C-alpha positions as CSV (number, residue, x, y, z in Angstrom):
1,M,85.5,-125.7,10.0
2,K,83.2,-123.0,8.6
3,R,80.2,-121.7,10.6
4,A,76.9,-122.4,8.8
5,T,74.7,-119.3,7.9
6,N,71.5,-119.2,9.8
7,P,68.7,-119.6,7.1
8,I,66.4,-117.2,9.0
9,I,68.9,-114.4,9.1
10,L,69.7,-114.9,5.4
11,S,66.1,-114.8,4.5
12,G,65.6,-111.5,6.3
13,I,68.5,-109.9,4.6
14,I,67.2,-110.9,1.2
15,C,63.7,-109.5,2.0
16,N,65.2,-106.1,3.1
17,L,67.3,-105.9,-0.1
18,L,64.2,-106.5,-2.2
19,M,62.2,-103.8,-0.4
20,I,65.0,-101.2,-0.8
21,T,65.2,-102.0,-4.5
22,A,61.5,-101.5,-5.0
23,L,61.6,-98.2,-3.1
24,F,64.3,-96.7,-5.3
25,A,62.5,-97.9,-8.4
26,G,59.3,-96.1,-7.3
27,C,61.2,-92.8,-6.7
28,A,62.8,-92.9,-10.1
29,S,59.4,-93.1,-11.8
30,S,57.8,-90.0,-10.0
31,S,58.2,-86.3,-10.7
32,P,60.4,-84.3,-8.4
33,I,58.5,-82.7,-5.5
34,Q,58.7,-78.9,-5.7
35,P,59.8,-77.1,-2.5
36,A,57.0,-75.2,-0.7
37,S,58.9,-71.9,-1.1
38,T,58.6,-72.2,-4.9
39,T,54.9,-72.5,-4.7
40,V,54.6,-69.5,-2.4
41,A,56.8,-67.3,-4.6
42,T,54.6,-68.1,-7.6
43,T,51.5,-67.2,-5.8
44,V,52.8,-63.8,-4.6
45,A,54.0,-62.9,-8.1
46,T,50.7,-63.6,-9.8
47,T,48.3,-62.2,-7.1
48,A,47.6,-58.5,-7.1
49,L,47.7,-57.1,-3.5
50,P,46.4,-53.8,-2.3
51,A,49.1,-51.4,-1.2
52,T,48.0,-51.8,2.4
53,A,47.5,-55.6,2.3
54,V,49.7,-57.9,4.4
55,P,52.0,-60.0,2.1
56,L,51.7,-63.8,2.2
57,M,54.0,-65.6,4.7
58,T,54.9,-62.4,6.5
59,Q,55.8,-63.3,10.0
60,N,57.6,-60.1,11.2
61,P,55.0,-57.5,12.4
62,A,57.5,-54.7,11.6
63,A,57.4,-55.8,7.9
64,V,53.6,-55.4,7.9
65,I,53.9,-51.8,9.0
66,T,56.5,-50.9,6.4
67,T,54.4,-52.2,3.5
68,A,51.5,-49.8,4.2
69,A,51.3,-46.6,2.1
70,P,52.9,-43.7,4.0
71,P,50.4,-40.9,5.1
72,A,50.3,-37.8,2.9
73,V,52.5,-35.0,4.3
74,V,51.0,-31.4,3.9
75,I,53.7,-28.7,3.9
76,S,52.3,-25.2,4.3
77,T,54.4,-22.2,3.2
78,P,54.2,-19.5,5.8
79,A,53.3,-16.0,4.6
80,P,56.3,-13.7,4.4
81,V,57.0,-11.9,7.6
82,F,58.6,-8.5,7.3
83,T,60.4,-7.4,10.5
84,H,61.8,-4.1,11.6
85,A,65.3,-5.5,11.3
86,E,64.8,-6.2,7.6
87,G,63.5,-2.7,7.1
88,T,61.3,-3.7,4.2
89,V,58.0,-1.8,3.7
90,V,55.3,-3.2,1.5
91,A,53.3,-0.2,0.1
92,F,50.0,-0.7,-1.7
93,T,50.1,2.3,-3.9
94,A,47.8,4.0,-6.4
95,A,48.9,3.0,-9.9
96,S,49.3,6.7,-11.0
97,L,52.5,6.8,-8.9
98,K,54.1,4.1,-11.1
99,G,56.3,6.6,-13.0
100,V,57.8,8.1,-9.8
101,S,58.0,4.9,-7.8
102,P,61.6,4.0,-8.7
103,K,62.8,7.5,-7.7
104,L,60.9,7.3,-4.4
105,A,62.3,3.8,-3.7
106,A,65.9,5.0,-4.3
107,D,65.6,8.2,-2.2
108,F,63.8,6.4,0.7
109,S,66.7,3.9,0.9
110,A,69.2,6.8,0.7
111,M,67.5,8.7,3.6
112,Y,67.1,5.5,5.7
113,P,70.1,3.2,5.0
114,G,69.1,-0.5,5.3
115,H,65.4,0.3,4.5
116,K,63.7,-0.4,1.3
117,V,60.2,-0.2,-0.1
118,V,58.3,-2.7,-2.3
119,F,55.4,-1.1,-4.3
120,N,52.3,-3.0,-5.2
121,L,50.9,-0.6,-7.9
122,D,47.3,-1.0,-9.0
123,G,44.0,0.9,-9.1
124,T,43.0,2.1,-5.6
125,Q,39.7,0.2,-5.9
126,A,41.7,-3.0,-6.6
127,L,44.1,-2.4,-3.7
128,R,41.2,-1.8,-1.4
129,T,39.7,-5.1,-2.3
130,Q,43.0,-6.9,-1.8
131,V,43.4,-5.5,1.7
132,K,39.9,-6.4,2.6
133,N,40.5,-10.0,1.3
134,G,43.5,-10.3,3.6
135,A,46.5,-9.3,1.5
136,F,49.5,-8.1,3.5
137,A,50.7,-4.5,3.4
138,D,52.4,-2.1,5.7
139,V,51.3,1.2,4.0
140,F,48.4,2.2,1.8
141,I,48.5,5.1,-0.6
142,S,45.1,6.0,-2.0
143,A,44.1,8.2,-4.9
144,S,40.6,8.5,-3.5
145,N,39.3,9.8,-0.3
146,A,36.3,7.6,-0.7
147,Y,38.4,4.4,-0.5
148,T,40.4,5.8,2.4
149,T,37.2,6.5,4.3
150,E,35.9,3.0,3.5
151,L,39.1,1.3,4.9
152,T,39.1,3.7,7.9
153,N,35.5,2.7,8.7
154,G,36.5,-0.9,8.4
155,V,39.2,-0.4,11.1
156,Y,42.1,-1.2,8.7
157,F,44.2,1.8,9.4
158,I,46.1,3.1,12.4
159,N,44.0,6.2,12.3
160,S,46.6,8.7,13.6
161,T,48.8,7.9,10.6
162,I,46.3,8.9,7.9
163,K,47.5,12.0,6.2
164,P,47.1,13.9,2.9
165,L,50.0,13.2,0.7
166,T,49.8,15.0,-2.7
167,S,47.3,16.0,-5.4
168,N,46.8,15.7,-9.2
169,Y,44.8,17.3,-11.9
170,V,43.2,15.6,-14.9
171,I,44.6,16.1,-18.4
172,V,44.0,14.8,-21.9
173,I,46.8,13.1,-23.7
174,L,47.1,12.2,-27.5
175,P,49.5,10.0,-29.4
176,A,52.6,11.9,-30.5
177,D,51.6,11.8,-34.2
178,N,48.0,12.8,-33.4
179,P,46.3,10.8,-36.2
180,A,42.8,12.2,-35.3
181,K,44.1,15.8,-35.6
182,I,42.6,16.8,-32.3
183,Q,43.2,20.4,-31.4
184,S,40.9,21.1,-28.5
185,M,38.4,19.6,-26.1
186,A,35.7,20.3,-28.6
187,D,37.2,17.8,-31.0
188,L,36.6,15.0,-28.6
189,A,33.0,15.0,-29.6
190,K,33.7,14.5,-33.3
191,T,32.3,11.3,-34.9
192,G,34.9,8.6,-35.2
193,V,37.2,9.8,-32.5
194,K,38.3,6.9,-30.2
195,I,38.7,7.8,-26.5
196,A,40.1,5.8,-23.5
197,M,38.8,6.5,-20.0
198,E,39.1,4.8,-16.6
199,D,36.1,2.9,-15.2
200,K,34.0,4.9,-12.8
201,T,35.2,2.8,-9.9
202,V,38.8,4.0,-10.6
203,P,39.6,7.4,-8.9
204,A,40.8,8.9,-12.2
205,G,37.5,7.7,-13.8
206,T,35.5,9.5,-11.1
207,A,37.6,12.6,-11.6
208,T,37.1,12.5,-15.4
209,I,33.4,12.2,-15.2
210,A,33.3,15.3,-12.9
211,V,35.6,17.2,-15.3
212,L,33.3,16.5,-18.3
213,A,30.3,17.5,-16.4
214,N,32.0,20.8,-15.5
215,L,33.0,21.5,-19.1
216,A,29.6,20.7,-20.4
217,K,28.1,23.2,-18.0
218,S,30.6,26.0,-18.3
219,T,31.9,25.8,-21.9
220,Y,30.1,23.3,-24.1
221,S,26.7,21.6,-23.7
222,P,25.1,18.4,-22.6
223,A,25.0,17.2,-26.2
224,W,28.8,17.6,-26.4
225,N,29.1,15.6,-23.2
226,T,26.9,12.8,-24.6
227,S,29.0,12.7,-27.8
228,V,32.2,12.4,-25.9
229,F,31.0,9.4,-23.9
230,K,29.7,7.8,-27.2
231,N,33.3,8.0,-28.4
232,V,34.7,6.1,-25.4
233,V,35.8,2.7,-26.7
234,T,37.5,1.3,-23.6
235,Y,37.1,1.8,-19.8
236,E,40.3,0.8,-18.1
237,T,40.8,-0.5,-14.6
238,S,43.8,1.7,-13.9
239,E,45.1,5.1,-14.9
240,P,48.3,3.7,-16.5
241,G,46.1,1.4,-18.6
242,V,44.7,4.5,-20.4
243,A,48.2,5.9,-21.0
244,T,49.3,2.6,-22.5
245,K,46.3,2.6,-25.0
246,V,47.3,6.1,-26.1
247,A,51.0,5.4,-26.4
248,L,50.3,2.3,-28.6
249,G,48.0,4.3,-30.8
250,E,45.0,2.2,-30.0
251,V,42.9,5.3,-29.2
252,D,43.1,8.9,-30.3
253,A,42.8,10.4,-26.8
254,G,42.8,9.5,-23.2
255,F,42.0,11.1,-19.8
256,V,44.9,10.7,-17.3
257,Y,46.6,12.7,-14.5
258,E,49.1,15.4,-15.2
259,S,51.8,13.3,-13.4
260,T,51.5,10.5,-16.0
261,Y,52.1,13.0,-18.8
262,T,55.0,14.6,-17.0
263,A,56.7,11.3,-16.1
264,A,56.5,9.9,-19.6
265,P,59.6,10.1,-21.9
266,G,59.7,13.1,-24.2
267,N,57.7,12.9,-27.5
268,T,55.5,10.1,-26.1
269,Y,52.3,12.2,-25.9
270,L,50.8,15.5,-26.9
271,A,48.6,17.1,-24.2
272,I,45.5,19.3,-23.9
273,T,45.2,21.0,-20.5
274,I,41.9,21.6,-18.8
275,P,41.2,24.9,-17.0
276,K,41.5,24.7,-13.2
277,K,38.0,26.1,-12.8
278,D,36.6,23.0,-14.6
279,N,39.2,20.6,-13.4
280,Y,39.1,18.1,-10.6
281,L,41.9,18.1,-8.1
282,Q,42.4,14.6,-6.9
283,T,43.7,14.3,-3.3
284,Y,46.0,11.4,-2.3
285,T,46.3,10.1,1.2
286,I,48.8,7.8,3.0
287,G,48.4,5.7,6.1
288,V,49.9,2.8,8.0
289,L,47.8,-0.3,8.2
290,K,47.0,-2.1,11.5
291,Q,48.3,-5.4,10.2
292,T,51.9,-4.1,9.7
293,T,54.6,-6.2,11.2
294,N,57.1,-3.5,10.6
295,S,55.7,-0.4,12.2
296,G,59.0,1.3,12.6
297,A,60.0,1.1,9.0
298,A,56.5,1.9,7.9
299,A,56.5,5.1,9.9
300,D,59.9,6.0,8.4
301,F,58.5,5.5,4.9
302,E,55.5,7.7,5.6
303,N,57.8,10.4,7.1
304,F,60.0,10.2,3.9
305,M,56.9,10.6,1.7
306,L,55.9,13.7,3.6
307,S,59.4,15.1,3.8
308,K,60.9,17.7,1.6
309,A,62.8,15.0,-0.4
310,G,59.7,12.9,-1.0
311,Q,57.5,15.9,-1.9
312,Q,60.2,17.1,-4.3
313,D,60.1,13.7,-6.1
314,L,56.4,13.9,-6.4
315,K,56.5,17.5,-7.7
316,D,59.2,16.6,-10.3
317,S,56.8,14.0,-11.6
318,G,53.9,16.3,-12.1
319,F,52.1,15.9,-8.7
320,R,51.0,19.0,-6.9
321,P,51.4,19.7,-3.2
322,I,48.5,19.7,-0.8
323,S,47.2,23.3,-0.8
């Protein structure tokens, strides 16, 4: 005998089936729901953020810190420090020693093994300015007592180290082919002659002005002196600058020191000497600067320059001893 199905239960089952069918039908007719993460990703990709902004949805505080722009790092390069152990001497040196400087450097190292010198060669007036502006040097070699006195008054030197070093006379040099046919000092006043001279702030320029004044008074005339200056076409800021102008044939004559003529390769220049009675004997000095960080090697270099070996190198290059 079969059990009869309860009409109430059957009716409930049918209703539930109809509701489920309707629910599935509704889902099939709707667009798929996009996950929340997709919407967030789209927003981040299309929104410009400052470098220091916190990204959307960031929950980790450490992540916020790493997204900030790192601070600028300033790296300062320390000035070179020369120690006694290194044995390196920085010598600010009058440019007129350029020709003899390689020989001086080699002989200094030979006398003091392990030591060496680095020359900064320029017009003394320029070297003076560099030192006053804070440039580093152990030793200063000046071609002008005026600039030595200026630095001494400014308390730049170890005063006990300031000593006379050497001396130099003024001379006139001409290109080897002498296109202007200059034969004597008198010819320097001829119309059309081109002359190179150092600026009056350069020690060699000061010496040249004095020489011309002496010659005008003893041998020629003020008119000759005026004509010579009218023929000056360039005033150089260093003594080697004048020599270069003459060697290149850019001028017909130039006033330099004897040492420049002597140190030049043969057949580079012709020369006209100036009588000692009218000449100007330029005195050079050497001294150790207070700022030196290598006082031992600096003293050794000064001793070398004043030694028989150093003085012989200077003499061989046309410099004169201190009388």
